[in-house]
Structures are given as C-alpha cells and as structure tokens.
N, C-alpha and C positions, 0 to 999 in steps of 0.2 A: 916317607912323609904322608900323613893322612890326607885323603882326597879333599876334605874341606879346606885344610891349610894350603894345599897346592892351588886350589881354585882361587882362594883369596889372594895369593901371591900373583897369580897370572892376571887376574882382573885388575889388580892394583897396578901392576907393571904396564898394562895397556893404557890405563888412565894417565899414568905418569908420562908415558910415551906421547900421548896426545898433547899433554901440556908442553912437553919439550918441543914438539913440532910446531905448535901454534906460537909459542914464545920466540922460537928461532926465526920463524917467518915474519913475525911482527918486527923483530929487530932489523931484519933485512929490508922489509917493505918501506920504501920512501925514506930510508935512513932513520926511520922512527923519529921524525922531527918533533913530534909532540913532546918527547921527553928530553930533547936536547942531547948534550954529550953523554949523559948517564945512559942513554938508550944503547949505546954501542957496547956496553958491558953487561946488559941485562941478562943475556943468555948465559954468559959465564957465571954471573952471580947466582942464577937459578940452579945451575949445575952444582955449584958449591953448596947451596942450601939443600939440594937433594942429597948430596953426599953426607951432610950432617944428619939429615933425616934417616938415611940408610943406616948410619952408625947407631942412632937411637933405636931404630927398629930391630937391628941385630942384637943389641943389648937386651931389649925387652923380650925378644924371642927366646932367649936362653935364661932369663930370670924367672924362677917359678912364680906363677901368678899369685900364689898364696902369700907371698911376701907383700904384694900390693895390698891385699886384704889386711894383713897383720899391721901394716904401717899406714892404714887409710887416714887416720886422724892426724898423723904427721903431715900428710899431703894437704889436708884441710888447713892446718896452721901455716904451712909453707905458702899455700895459695894466697892467704890473707896477707902475709908478710910481703910477698912479691907484688901484690896489688897496691900496697902502700908505698913501695920503693919509688915509683914514678913521681911521687909528690916531692922527692928530694931533687928532681931535675926541673929545669925551666920548662914551662908548657910549650908544646909544638902545635901551632895552629889553634891555640886555645884549649888543647886537650893534653891530658897526662896519661897516655896509653903505653908509653914505651920506657924500657930500661936501657940506657945507653952505656955501653962498655967499650973499651978500646977495640976497634976492628969490627964490632957488630952491635946490633940492637935486638931487643927481645920484647914481645908483647905478652905481658903476664896473664892477660885474660884468656889466652889460648891454653896456657898451663892450667888455669882455673877450670876450664871446661873438662880437661882430663881428670883433674883432682876431684872435681865434683862428682863425676861418674863413679870413680873409685870409692869415694866416701859413702855415697848413697847406695852403692851396691853392697858395701859392708853393712850399712845401716839396715837395709832390707833383709839381708841374711839373718842378722841377729834378732830381728823382730818379725820374721816371716809369718808367725802365727797370730800376730796382733795388727796386721796391716789394714784390716777392715775397720778398726776403731778410728774415731775422729782424731784423737790425741796422737796415737802412735803412727797412724797411716797418713796423716795430713798436716796437723798443726805443728807438731814437733819438728818434722822435716823442714817445713817452710821457715820456722824460726831459726833452724840451723843454717839454712840457705841465705838468710837475710844479710849477714855481713858480707858475703861474697857478692851477692846481687847489688847491695848498696855501693860497694867500692867500684864495681864495673859501671853502674849507672852514673856515678859522679866523675868518671874519667873525662868526658862522658862517652859511653858506648852503649846506647840503648838497645841496639840490635843484638849484641852479644848477651846482654842481661836477659832479654826476652827469650832468646834461644836456650840459655841455661835453664831458665824457669820452666819453659815448655818441656824440655827433655826430662827434667826431674819429675814434673807432674805426670808425664807419660810413663816414666819408670815406676813411679808409685802405683799408678793405675794398673799397669801390666802385672803387678805383683800383689794385687789385692785391695788397694785403696778404692773407695767408692767413686763411681762416675759423677755423682752429684757434686762432690767436692771439686772435681776438675771443672765441671760446667759452671759452677758458681764463681770460680777464680777467673775463667775466661770471660764470663759475663761482666764481672767487676772491672777487669782490665779494659774491655771494649768500651764500657761506659766512661771509664777514666780518660781514655784517649779521645772520646767524643767531646767530653767537657774541656779537655786540654786544648783541642783545636778550635772549639767554639768560643772559648773565653780567653785564649792565649795565656794559659797558666801552666806551671809545672815544667814545661819543656823549654829547651833552648830555642832561640830564634830560628836557626836553620832547620831544627826538627819540626817546629810548628809550620814553617813554610812548606816543607815536604809533605806533611800531613794534609794541609789545606790544598796543595796542588793535586794530591791524590784524590781527595774527596770531591774536588770540583772538576776532575777529569783533565786538568791542565798538565800534560806530560812534560817533565823537565827535558831540557835540550839533550842531555846525554842519552835519555831513553829514546827520544825521537831519532837520534843518530843510530842507536843500537837496532831499533826496529827497521830503519832504512838499510842497515847492513844485512839484516835477515832477508829483506826483499831483494837486495842486490845478489845475494847468494842463491836465491831460488831453491830448487829441489836438490840439485847436485853440487852447488857451490862453484865459485870461480876457479878454484884450485889453490894449492898451497903457495903462499907468498903473493897471491894476486888479489887485487881489489884494494881500494884506499879509503873507503868509507869508515872502516873500523879505526883508522888512525885519528879520526876526529872525535872518537869516544873517550872521554876521560876514564882513567883506571881500567883501560881495556885489558891489561895483563893481569889484573886482580879481580875486582868485583864484576867487571863487564866482559870477562873472557869469552862468554857465550856469543858475544857480538862478532868476535874474530872467527870463532868456530862456524857460526852461521854464514858469514860471507865467504869463507874459504872452502868449507865442506858442505854447506847447504843444509836444508832441512834433514836430509838423511844423516848428515854428520851429527846434528844436534840429537836426533832420535837415537843414534848409535851410542853417544855418550850417556844419555839418560838410561838406555838399556843396560849399559855397563854398570851404572850405579845401582840399578834395580837388581842385577845379578849379584853384585857385591853384598847388598843388604839381604837378599834372599838367602845367599850362602851363609851369612852370619846367623840368620834366624834358624836355618836348618841345623847349624852347629849348636845353637842354643837349645833346640828341642832335644838334642841327644845327650844333654848334661842334666844330672840331678843335683848339681851344686848351685845353690841359690845365688852365690856371689858371681858365678860364671854367667848364669842366665840374666842377672840384673846388669852386669857390666856390658855384656854383648848387646842387650836390648838398648841400653843407654847410648852406646857408640853407634849402633845402627840407626837409632832415632836422630842422633846428632848429625850424622852424614845425610840422612834423608831430609831433615829440616833445612840444612844448609843448601842442599841442591835445590829444593823447592823454592826457598827464599831467593836464592841467586837467580834462578830462572824466572821467578815471578817479578823480580825487580827489573831485569833486563827487558822483559816483555811488556812492562807497564802495568802488570796486574797487582803489584804491591808497591808501597811507597819506597823511594830510593833509600837504600841503607847499605852499609859496607859489610858484605858477607862474601868471603872467598868461596870458590868452587873446590871442594876437597881433592887433593892430589893433582889438580890441574893448574890452578892459579899460581901466579908468582907470589911468594910470600913465605919467608923462612919460618916464622913462629908457628903458623897454622900447619904448614907442611911437616915440620919436625914433630909436632905433637900428634898429628893424625897418624904418621908413620909409627911413632912410638906406641900409640894406642893399638894400632893394627898388630904390632909385634906381641902385645899382651894377648890378643885374641888368638894368634897363631900358637903361642905357648899353651893357651887353654885347649886348643884343638889337639895338641900333642899330649895332653894330660899333665903338663907341668913336669918338673923333675921329681924325683923321689923324696927330696928333702922338704920337710914341712916345718 
C-alpha cells in the first residue's frame, strides 16, 4: 500500500479511536443523565454507525475513482432528489433534515456535501483551461450550486449550506478562479448577515438570536458550559471518564464533543486532536501534489477543505469565537450520516492514492 494511503488510514483510525473513547466515557459518566434512557445505548449505536461507515469506505476503496467522475452528474441529481425527500415526512423540531426509514434515519445534506465535491471536481477538470473567466470559473458553477444550496437553506440548515458554498468557492479558486470573485462573494455574504441581524430579516428566529448573541458578546449557555469544561480540564485533563461539567453541555457527543475532550484530556488532548487533523489534511495535500489528474486534485482539495472548515467551525463554536451552529467533528463526533459520508469520501481518496483500478 502506498505510504500516503497508509498514513491516511492510520491517522483516521486514531481519530476514530478518540471518538470511541470519549463517547464510551460519556455514556458511563454519571449515567449520561442528560440523554435519559437513550444514553445507555449511545456507544453501541456509535459502533454500529462506524461499522456502516467502514463498509462504505471499503467499497469506495475498491471502486475506481474514475467511475465517480463518469457519473458525477448522476450524483448531482441524486443529491437534489434526496434533499427533496424530507419534505414527504413530518417536520422534526420545525426542520426537514432527515429521511426516516425502518431502523435508521439519514441526513441527505451529508450526501450532498460528497456529491457536490465530486460534481465540481468533474466540472473543474472539464473546464480547467477556462477557470479564469468570470462565466466558466465563477458564475456558471454558482448557478449550478444554487439548487443544492437552496434546498439545504430551506431545511433549514444554514451552517451546512455555508460550508458547501465555502468549499466550492475555495475549490474554484485553487484551480484558477480569480480571488476577486471569492472576496466579492464573502463581502456580500457578510453584508447580508449584518443586515439580517440588524433588521431581523431573512433568517429564522433562533438563527437571528444566535447572531445577535454573537455580535453582542453574550455567550449562549452551552458555550459557557463548554468553556468551563475546558477550564476544569486544564492542561492535562481530569482523565478518561472523569469530570461532570461536560454532562451539562447540550449536544456534547455531536457538535460540542471538544468540551468532553477538553475536560477529560485537557489542552494537550485538544491540541493533539487538532494536530491529527492537520496531519490528515497535510497528507491529503501531499497526495494531491503528486497527481496530474485534475479530477483527483480537485476532489482531494475539496475534501481537505471540507474537513478543515468543519474542524475550525466546530472548535470556533465551542470556544465562543463563532455563532452557535450544528457542525460535527469529522470522524470523532457521534452521528451516522456525517461519519458514513466522511469515511466513504476517504475511501475515494485512498483509491486515488493507489492509482485506481485499471478499468476506465
């Protein structure tokens, strides 16, 4: 096995192990009373979801990556169809983010992230000599992205839609699109959010309250509790399974898992996890540099950017540096849809690292 592929597997395995340890200790700690009876099955459920993710990753490891390029626009159509399916189910908590089937549920926006990276990697390869033009390198891709973005926004899932938009813009920029186009988009979005929180328009009530709390410096209670968990952990942490501040943090096994890592493993544990993600992204970028296939370089850059953005957003939210939003920590957080699609995406990269199969 090539060294890059082996390194990716080892780093990912360590990140998964960290997630397993933290989630198992959370289940044991104080009976996980925040989650009631469901908590007693959370570790077992996480293992099942990991197993499904491993199956997906194994499949994509052995499927020639060129097939993803060949069927990229099928993925695009499938992503749109799947994003429409939740509208056939009753809303959950006012949102339509899930597809419910017997025995399991699935969040289609996670597949949409994978499909978007595949589609725009194929788009970039086909138009690699025209990426500097406004039409081919900026306007047309954004118009193609609008249906997916719109459906995610109306779920509503603003954080996922912004992450998808950011990843696509950075993919375009890394393959020739002009920096001015990116900066103008970011500036427009920043102005739009300022107007939204200033005049109470466009956004849902809870989204507005989060933005206003952020701009006024009024930290939400879950962030206050997460920061307290960091303080309790100190430099070395209290130890695996010890400490109870983390139990008062909502979504501690998903969006706020860094709070548990901070209390149990301390600052050194947080830095260690961040370092692992840095090594994962760095290895992917080194693999990207060794390829002359534009689809490979675009896909790997897109996935590396997605991982990096989600880690930075997750850490920023937990530390109070960003508004509260629901973004999982890749490979570590509890969450089947995100975990399965991340592992499937990594399988594609490993196939790229091995050169794919001989069948084209």
